[in-house]
N, C-alpha and C positions, 0 to 999 in steps of 0.2 A: 454456124450450122448445126443444129442439134442433134444429138443422136435419139433415135428409139428405143425404146424399152427392149426389143428383141436384137438389137444393133448390139446393144450394150452388154445383152447378156453373150451374144455370140464372141466377143471380143474379151470377155473375162474367160469364157471355156477356150476360146485359143492360147490365152496367155498360162492360164493351167496346164493345159496339155504342154508347150512349149517347156514349161518349169519343171513336169516329171521326164519329158524324153533326155531334155539336157540331166538332169538328173542320175537317171540311168545311165545314159553315155558317159558321163564321167566317171561313174562307179565302174562300168564294163571296160575302160580305158583305163584306169590306176590298176584293175585286177589282172588286167591283161600283160600289160607294160611289166607288172611289180614278178609274175611269173616269169617271161619271158627274160628278164636280165639274171633270177637267178636258176634258169634252164640253161643259159648260153656262160653261166660260169666255169672258168676250168676247174677241172677236181683238183688238180694238185698246186695249184697257183700257176700264174703263166712266167713263162720263159724259162720254163724248166726244160732241158736239152733230153732228148731222147733218145735212144740207138736205133738207128735202121740201116739195113745194108742197103746202099744207095745202088751200087752195083744190080742186086737183085731185082730189085723195084724197076731199072731201067731194060735189063734184061726179059724181066715177064712183061714189059709194056712191048719192048718191039715185038714180042713173039705173040701178043697177043691177047695175053693170060689177065693184062688190068690194062685199065685206059687212063690215057694222063689227066682227066677231068676230074672235078668231086661229081660223088654219087647224089643223084636227086632226091633217092628217096632209102635214109637208112636208121636206124633206129640204136640208139648205144645197146652195147655187148651187155648180156645177164650178166648180175654176178651170182659167183659161185659159191655155194656155202665153205663156213670155215673148215678145213679138212685138219685131222688131228696131226701132227708130225712125229 
């Protein structure tokens, strides 16, 4: 079965569109995952202990001041300008 000129042109156009779409998708994926990897990196290194008053946190949860699940929407705290000492 021989393809006509119009069918060949259509096939080439579809192939070119698929290549362009793939290139843009790969570029987006690389940028997205690179940003996500740097955004989730811990600030002070992993595994460093923090001081937390567990009893106060539990009391605030019981009083309804805090919930016992992670926040759905939050942003990092803003950094304060250096203050002279």
